[in-house]
N, C-alpha and C positions, 0 to 999 in steps of 0.2 A: 505493500499500500503504502501512496505517496506519502511525505512526509516535508513540511516545510518549518523544520525547527532551528531555533534561534539561537548560533552557538557563538555570537559576538555582537554586544552593546553598540548600539550605534555611536556614542561618543568616541570606542575606541579605534574607529574605521574615519572618523573625520564627519561625523554625523549630527547632528541634533535630535537627540529623540523628541522631545515636545514637538520641534518643530515638525518633525516627519508625521504626528497627530494629524495634523494639518488636511493631510488628505484621506485621513478617516470621516474628519468632521464634513471635508469638501462631498464627498461620495457618498457617506449617510444623507445627504439631504437631494441626492438623486431620487436614493430609495422611499425618502418622508415625501417627497411632493410628486412621487409618481413618475419620473423619468425611467427607471431602471429597476428590476426586480431585483439584483441582487450584484454582488462587485468583491471580486480580490484584487490583491495589488502583493507583487512581491517586489524589495528591492533589497540589491547584493553589491557589496563593495569589495574590489578584490578577491571575487567568490567567495566572502564570507556573506551568508543570507544575514540583514543587519534589521530589517523590519518584514513585517506582514500585518496587514489588514483585509477585515472581512466585515461586509453587512448585508440585510435584506437576505433573501431568499432564491434558491436556486429552483424551487418551485413552489412561485406562490401561490398556485391553487389548491397544491398540497399541505401548504404549510412548512416547508422543508428548507432549514436554514442553509447557507451559503458554509461549505466545511472548506477545511484545508486540502481533503480531497478529493473537494466536485470535482467533477470531471465535465470537459466543455467540448466543444465543438470548436476546432479552431482555425477552420477553412485556411484562407490564404497563408497563415504560419505553419503552413505544412510547405509552402514555395521553399522556404530556408534549407529546409531537411532535405528537400529533394534534389536539389543544388549542392547540398552535400555531397549525400550519394554518386551526384554525376563525378564531382572533384575528385572522389575515391577513384573513381576508373579512369579519370584523366590522371592521373599519378601514376596509375598502372599501366597507362601506354594506348588505353584501348581508342582514342581517337584524340585529334587537338582541337584545340579552340577555333583553329580556322577553318576547319572541314567543311564540306559542303555537307549538310543535311541529307541533301539525296542519295547520298550514298546508301545510305541504308530505310529511308522514308521516301520511297518510291514517287508517291505524290508529289513529293517537292523536289524532283529530279528535274521537270521544268515550271517553275513556278510561275505563274500570271498574275501583274497586277492591275488593280481599278484603277479607271481615268475618268470616266462618265458611267453615265447611263441610270436605270434601276436597280433594284434589289431583283428582278423577272429576266429583267435584259441589261444585264453587265457587260460594257464597254470595258475590255482589258487589254494591257500589253505585256510580252514577255518579258519577265525581270532580268535586268542586262545584268545582277552580278546573283549570287547563290544566297540563300538561307544558309548562314553558317553556324555553329552550334555557339559560339558566343550571341547572337542576335536572337538565341532562344534565354538564354542564363539572362541579356540586359533587356530583353523586351523590345529589342528593334529588329524583329522579323518581320512584321507587317501582318502576323496575326490577329484577330480580338478576340473578343467574348460578345456573345450576342445579347447577355444584359445591360450592353453598353448604351444601345438606342438608340445611336447619335452617328451611323454611317449604313450606306444601303450594301455593307458585306454583315456588317451586325445582324440586321434581316436575313444576309442568306443564311447564316448559320442557324437563326432561330427557325427556318423555314424546312431545315435539315433538322429539325427538333431541340437545339442545344441552346436556352434560354438560360436559368440561373442551376438548371439540370442538366441532364444529359438524353438523347434519342432513345426512344424505346427498344429496348434487346440491344444494343451495340455494346460492344466490348473497347476495349481501349484501343485497339489495333483498327476497327474499323471507325470510333471516333476520331482520329488520328488524320485518316483517310478522308473522313468527311470535313472535318478542319483543312487538311492543307489542298483539296479539289476544289476548296473554292478561293476568289481571287486576295492576293493581300493586301492591304489596304495603302502601301506606299511600296517603294524599293527598298528592298531590304540593307538598313544598315542608317538611313536617311532619318528617321524619324524613331519614337517612343511610343508605344500604344501599349496599356496593359492587357495582357491576353493568354490564353490557353497554351503557351508557349511552355509553361514548365508542365504542363500536362505530356506534352510532346517528348519532353523531355524524360520523364518518366517513361513514355514509352522505349526512347534510346535506351537509358537505363536497361529493361527489358531485352533489347537485342545485345548490347555491349557485353550483358554479367552471362546471358541465357538461363537466368532467372526469372520469375514472376516478380513485379514492384513489391508485393507485400512479403514473399519469401527474400526477396533481397534487404527489402528494412529489417525485417527480422534479424536477419542472420552477422549485418552487414554493423548496422546504426543502432536498433531498438537493445538488443542483448548486450553487443560491448559497453554502451553509453548506459547501461541500468535504467532503461526509461519502461520502468511496471506499469505505467499506466495509459502507454502510447499504443495504438492500436487505428484501423482500419473501420470498425464499430465498436460499439459499446457494448462487451458480453453480458447477459443475462447477470449471471453473479454480481454484475455493478452496475447492473440497471440504476438502483436506488441512490446511486450517485451522480446520475447523469443531469445536468442542468437543463430545463424547459427552456426551449426557444418562442423567443418574443419580437413582435414587431409594432411600432406607434401606433396607437389607435386613441384618437379622442382626447388626446391630450395626456393621458398614459399607454400605457401596453396591452398588448393580448396577445394570448399564446396561440402557434402555431401548430396545432399538435399533430396532423400530417406530413407536415414537412420535417417536424423534431421527431418524429420515430422512423425516421430516414435512417437514423445515427445507432439503430439498436439492432439493425442484421446486417449482416454481411455485402458489401457495395457491388452495384453490377459492374464495375470495372473500379480498379485503383487510381483514384485523382489525384498525382503526385503535383497535382496546382489546388488543391484544395479539398483533402479526403479524410484528415487524421482528425480521432479523437484525443485529447490529452488531459495532462493536469497542469499543473502551475509547477508542483515541483518536478515534474519530467522537463517542460521547459526549461526550469530555471537552469537543468546540468547541460540541455544542451548549448545556451548562451553561455554559460560557463566552459565549455569547451570552446566555442569560437573566440571567447574572452582570450583564453589563452592560448590560443594558437594553434589548435587543431587537439590539445591533449587533455584527459580530464583523469585525472585518479589512477594512472599508469596507463592508461590506453590512449593510446594516438591512432587518429581517424584521418586526421590530414599533416602535414608538414604545414609550420609555421608561413613559410613564403607563399603558401600554396591560398594562404587565410588570408594573407596581406594582398593578394592580389584578385581576389575575390571581395575584398571591401574596401577597394580602391573604384574612382569613379570613371567608367568603361565608355562613357558618352564620349562622341568625337569632340577635338578641340576642350576638353574638359568642361563643356558646356552646362548647364542646369535644364531641369524637367522645365521651366518656364518658359526656354528658348527652345527644347528640343522636342518634347510632347505634345502629342495631337488634342484634342479637345475630348478626351476619354476621362474614365473614373480612375482613382488612383488612392492605395493606401497611404500616401503619404502626398505632404504639400509641395508646392511646384517651387518657388521663389528661393532659390538657395541651396536645391538639393538634386543630386545625381544621381546616377543609380550605376553598380556593380555587377559582380556576378551572385543574382541571387537578394540583393539586399539594398535598399536606398542609403544613400550615403550622404551625410552633411556636408556643404562643400562652402556654404558661408553664412553664418548664423545671424550677421548682423541683417543680411536681403532676406534671410525666414525670420527674423524678429526671433529670434527664441536663445534661450539658455542654453544647449544642447550644442557642445563641442564640435568643434569642425572634427570628423573622421568618423561619428558615431553612426554605427548600421542601425537598419531600423526595419520592420514592416508590419501589417497588421492583416488581422481576419475580418470576412465579411459579416459576422454577429460581433463587432466591436473590440472584439479583441485587440490587445496591441504590444508590441515589447520594442528594444531597445537597447544596443550593448555600445557602451561608448569609453571603448580603450584608454581616453583619457584621461577622464576620474577614474576607470575602471569600474565602472557601473553596471549592472546588469539589473534591468527590470520589466517587471510583466504584466499585464493588465486583462483581466478576464470578466466578461461579460458575456451574455449572450442576448443580445437587440440586432437584429435586420432593419436597414441595412448600416453601414459602418460607420456615416457619415451622416448621422441623424442626431450627436452632438460633439460639441469638441473636446470631446474628453480627452484627447490624447496631447493636446497640446495643453491643456489645462494640468495633465497627471507630468507634465514636465515641467512647468513652473513649480510645483509642491513639492519635485524631487528635489531641484537643484537649490531652490532653496532653505534645503537642511545644510548644505555642505558646509561646515565649517574649515575644513581643514584640505 
């Protein structure tokens, strides 16, 4: 079972415990005024957990409180773990970051790029360069999401059955083929657009490793890292710990039980872009491993050189997302923020108007979960709740302020 045991007092790690309690006060107000059912925050410095707080209910209707071992749908916080898996195979020589994805995915061998027309009758031109592996890792491939509702290609995805969920009966190989036979939004590498790219990366992991994605995760990531509560669904024996899923409704929120139940049985296919259920303690172990340069408790998953490469900005000319992104959904602010391999990267905190250190990597999930890793301050922070969509409230920026104002050393 997950544990969030505090082993170091905040004062011993350069943080003010009284000021950290402002986090509790702030998010308890979210519960009291009906914006959130429940919440949990973990704060660690230099790998030592220094503060945790929680409030409200993991299931308001059943009156079940949030506990340290509550299980959460982490949705797109799955993406950094899939990236971890791919980069482990990169270190084994299975591919080069500049490789043409069409070597392994036939439907990307000769990609077409949308230039005009409608979803029913798109006008396309051949891509002038291949979709490369690093384009998938940095969301610069030209792929998209059906739920974006911003572009005719988004509508093409929806027509094939891919909105927030997946087409009925599709396995991962078919889904990848459905996406990759659709036009790209732009020439590969020319823009940034949040997309199914990490799901395509998950399919590549299967091809490169010769394992299903769940088997690869279990053998190479979950068991070595000691992630005791991370899986592709919540098994029956843990179901009472799984939080309910909510959406805003009339100034408060309402449960979406049908969608919530999707996490209680094995998935149609393993989504490297958003399929995991996890706990705060498990995700803290993942963050600690990245902070330590790829190693935790004597187990090394990546070289520190590889982690350094992943956590640098990979957008051309070191631009930020405000300059390079399309008008699409994102789990991060655009101003002053770049993108590495699997993470957003803070480039200019003044442009972002944030206390977060430059070099901080982060991401979030559709149900308003979020994390960040700050190498300069040696901070790892996780936030957990279950409210769709993630941009409903400015939770992440609020939490950033509340954490950094507590630093005294």
